[in-house]
C-alpha positions as CSV (number, residue, x, y, z in Angstrom):
1,M,82.1,172.1,185.7
2,S,83.9,171.1,182.6
3,D,87.3,171.8,184.0
4,V,86.9,169.5,186.9
5,V,88.7,166.1,186.3
6,T,88.1,163.3,188.7
7,A,89.8,160.1,189.8
8,A,89.3,157.1,191.9
9,M,91.9,154.5,193.3
10,I,91.5,150.8,193.9
11,V,94.1,149.2,196.2
12,I,94.2,145.5,195.6
13,G,95.7,142.9,198.0
14,D,94.8,140.7,200.9
15,E,98.0,141.9,202.5
16,I,96.7,145.5,202.8
17,L,93.5,144.3,204.5
18,S,95.3,142.0,206.9
19,G,97.6,144.7,207.9
20,R,100.6,142.8,207.0
21,T,101.5,145.5,204.5
22,Q,101.0,149.2,205.1
23,D,99.9,151.2,202.1
24,R,102.1,154.0,201.0
25,N,100.5,154.7,197.6
26,I,97.3,156.4,198.5
27,G,99.0,159.4,200.0
28,H,101.3,159.7,197.0
29,L,98.6,159.5,194.4
30,A,96.5,162.1,196.4
31,A,99.4,164.5,196.4
32,V,100.2,164.1,192.7
33,M,96.6,164.4,191.6
34,T,96.0,167.5,193.7
35,A,99.2,169.0,192.2
36,V,98.0,168.5,188.7
37,G,94.4,169.6,189.2
38,I,92.6,166.3,189.4
39,D,90.3,165.5,192.2
40,L,90.7,162.2,193.9
41,K,87.2,161.4,195.0
42,E,87.2,157.8,196.2
43,V,89.7,155.1,197.3
44,R,88.5,151.4,197.6
45,I,90.7,148.6,199.1
46,V,89.7,145.2,197.9
47,A,90.8,141.5,198.4
48,D,92.5,139.4,195.8
49,E,89.0,138.3,194.7
50,E,88.2,138.4,191.0
51,D,84.4,139.4,191.5
52,D,85.3,142.1,193.9
53,I,87.9,143.6,191.6
54,V,85.5,143.5,188.6
55,A,82.8,145.1,190.5
56,A,85.0,147.9,191.9
57,V,86.5,148.6,188.4
58,N,83.2,148.7,186.6
59,A,81.7,150.9,189.3
60,L,84.4,153.5,189.4
61,R,85.4,153.6,185.8
62,A,81.8,154.7,185.0
63,R,81.8,157.4,187.6
64,Y,85.2,159.0,187.4
65,T,87.5,160.5,184.7
66,Y,90.3,158.1,185.7
67,V,90.7,155.0,187.8
68,F,94.1,153.9,189.2
69,T,94.7,150.5,190.6
70,T,97.7,149.3,192.5
71,G,99.0,145.7,193.2
72,G,98.1,142.3,191.8
73,I,100.2,142.4,188.6
74,G,103.1,140.4,189.9
75,P,104.3,136.7,189.1
76,T,102.3,134.7,191.9
77,H,99.0,132.9,191.7
78,D,97.2,135.6,193.7
79,D,98.2,138.4,191.3
80,I,94.9,138.4,189.3
81,T,94.5,142.0,188.6
82,A,95.1,141.7,184.8
83,D,92.6,138.8,184.4
84,S,90.1,140.6,186.6
85,I,90.3,143.8,184.6
86,A,90.2,142.0,181.3
87,K,86.9,140.4,182.6
88,A,85.7,143.8,183.6
89,F,86.2,145.1,180.0
90,G,85.0,141.8,178.4
91,V,88.2,141.1,176.6
92,P,90.8,138.1,176.8
93,C,93.9,138.3,179.0
94,D,96.8,137.0,177.0
95,Y,100.5,137.1,176.6
96,D,101.6,140.6,175.1
97,A,104.3,140.1,172.7
98,K,106.2,143.2,173.5
99,A,106.0,142.6,177.2
100,Y,107.0,139.0,176.9
101,A,110.1,140.0,174.6
102,M,111.1,142.8,177.2
103,L,110.9,140.4,180.3
104,A,112.6,137.5,178.4
105,E,115.6,139.9,177.6
106,S,115.7,141.2,181.0
107,Y,115.9,138.0,182.7
108,A,118.4,136.7,180.2
109,K,120.8,139.6,180.9
110,R,120.7,138.8,184.5
111,G,121.3,135.1,183.9
112,M,118.0,134.1,185.5
113,E,115.4,131.6,184.3
114,F,112.4,133.1,182.6
115,T,110.0,130.9,184.5
116,E,106.3,130.3,184.0
117,A,105.5,132.4,187.1
118,R,107.6,135.3,185.6
119,K,106.0,135.0,182.2
120,R,102.7,135.7,184.0
121,M,103.7,139.3,184.2
122,A,103.5,139.6,180.4
123,R,99.8,138.7,180.4
124,L,97.7,141.8,179.7
125,P,94.2,142.6,178.7
126,V,94.0,142.4,174.9
127,G,93.9,146.0,173.5
128,S,95.5,147.6,176.5
129,E,98.6,149.9,176.3
130,H,101.8,149.5,178.3
131,I,102.7,151.8,181.3
132,D,106.5,151.8,181.3
133,N,108.3,150.5,184.4
134,P,111.8,151.9,184.6
135,V,112.4,150.2,187.8
136,S,111.9,146.5,187.1
137,V,110.8,146.2,183.5
138,A,107.5,144.5,183.8
139,P,104.9,147.0,182.6
140,G,101.7,148.2,184.0
141,F,98.9,148.8,181.6
142,R,96.1,151.2,180.6
143,I,92.7,150.1,179.2
144,G,90.0,152.6,178.6
145,N,90.3,155.1,181.5
146,V,91.8,152.5,183.9
147,H,95.5,152.7,184.8
148,C,97.0,149.4,186.4
149,M,100.2,149.8,188.3
150,A,102.4,147.9,190.6
151,G,101.8,147.8,194.4
152,V,105.5,148.2,195.3
153,P,105.7,152.0,196.1
154,A,109.0,152.7,194.2
155,V,107.6,151.1,191.2
156,F,104.1,152.6,191.5
157,Q,105.6,156.1,191.7
158,A,107.9,155.6,188.7
159,M,104.9,154.2,186.6
160,L,102.8,157.2,187.8
161,D,105.5,159.6,186.7
162,N,105.1,158.1,183.2
163,V,101.2,158.3,183.3
164,V,100.8,161.9,184.6
165,P,101.9,163.6,181.4
166,T,99.1,161.7,179.4
167,L,96.3,162.8,181.6
168,R,93.8,165.6,181.1
169,T,94.1,167.9,184.1
170,G,91.7,170.4,185.5
171,A,91.8,173.7,187.3
172,K,93.7,173.4,190.4
173,L,92.2,174.0,193.8
174,L,93.5,177.0,195.7
175,S,93.7,176.9,199.3
176,A,94.1,179.3,202.3
177,A,94.4,178.2,206.0
178,V,93.0,180.1,208.9
179,H,94.1,179.4,212.4
180,C,91.3,179.0,214.9
181,P,91.9,178.8,218.7
182,F,88.4,177.0,219.3
183,G,87.4,173.5,219.0
184,E,84.9,172.1,216.4
185,G,82.1,172.1,218.8
186,V,82.3,175.8,219.2
187,I,82.7,176.7,215.5
188,G,80.6,173.8,213.9
189,G,77.4,175.9,213.7
190,P,78.8,179.3,212.4
191,L,81.2,177.5,210.1
192,A,78.3,175.6,208.4
193,E,76.5,178.9,207.8
194,V,79.6,180.4,206.1
195,Q,79.8,177.3,203.9
196,K,76.1,177.6,202.9
197,R,76.8,181.1,201.7
198,Y,79.8,180.1,199.6
199,P,78.7,177.0,197.8
200,D,81.7,177.2,195.3
201,T,84.2,176.6,198.0
202,I,85.1,173.7,200.3
203,I,85.7,174.6,203.9
204,G,87.5,171.9,206.0
205,S,88.1,171.9,209.8
206,Y,90.9,169.9,211.1
207,P,91.3,169.4,215.0
208,K,94.8,169.8,216.4
209,F,96.4,169.2,219.7
210,A,99.8,170.6,220.7
211,D,101.3,171.7,224.1
212,G,98.2,170.6,226.0
213,T,96.0,172.8,223.9
214,F,93.1,172.0,221.4
215,W,92.8,174.2,218.4
216,T,91.4,173.9,214.8
217,E,92.9,174.6,211.4
218,L,90.3,175.8,209.1
219,V,91.1,175.4,205.4
220,V,89.2,177.1,202.5
221,R,89.5,175.6,199.0
222,A,88.2,177.0,195.7
223,R,89.1,177.1,192.1
224,S,88.6,180.9,191.9
225,Q,90.8,183.2,193.8
226,D,87.9,185.7,194.2
227,A,85.7,183.0,195.8
228,L,88.6,181.9,197.9
229,D,89.3,185.3,199.2
230,A,85.7,186.1,199.9
231,A,85.1,183.0,202.0
232,R,88.4,183.3,203.8
233,I,87.6,186.8,204.8
234,E,84.3,185.7,206.3
235,V,85.8,182.7,208.1
236,E,88.4,185.0,209.7
237,A,85.5,187.3,210.7
238,M,83.8,184.5,212.3
239,V,86.8,183.4,214.3
240,N,87.4,187.0,215.4
241,G,83.7,187.4,216.3
242,L,83.9,184.3,218.5
243,A,87.1,185.6,220.2
244,E,85.4,188.8,221.1
245,Q,82.5,186.9,222.8
246,R,84.9,185.1,225.1
């Protein structure tokens, strides 16, 4: 469908994989993408290893409309995202004059030394464009369909706010929830049959447990209100039919 816009996310950092840091950016990106009609289709978490980052970037940028990365654009030796993405695109990674000047001015105003480590944050793939950072000045960057942003949640969210208006958005998924008092073992077969009859919809089942009782929330998603309504009505009829058999 021409109105379907897709995205993938690459979360970069050993600290995520080791459990030292709990990711808070995946859920935020997913919510924002859903709100603007972009389907987040895949998330990968990769270590601070250049070859792994390059492989993930090249695989996902070829498959999806947009790729978003978080982490690895700071001042330390293991912040290698800019170099890795430059390698993925086959371009040099060098000091960006605008970013260098912005950072130099920011540290001067705060009376802080503009160290070699801090200067690293001005290194960007040649040909990339800035993603403004209203929180801590150091910019993210966009090259091709890849948007590279900080891993710190507050900074990531601020950068994403600046990116979203530049994106091509698609038809938003509509959704409707149906309460089901049965577990997935009971509804699995009948629900699969409903899904087959409505290939233009996505029907999900989500087990719940509350007050000592298991139940299932069924969610129907579609880009057409007519398709959504038709599938929802049949899901409701399926649930009611099972209830009558009990």
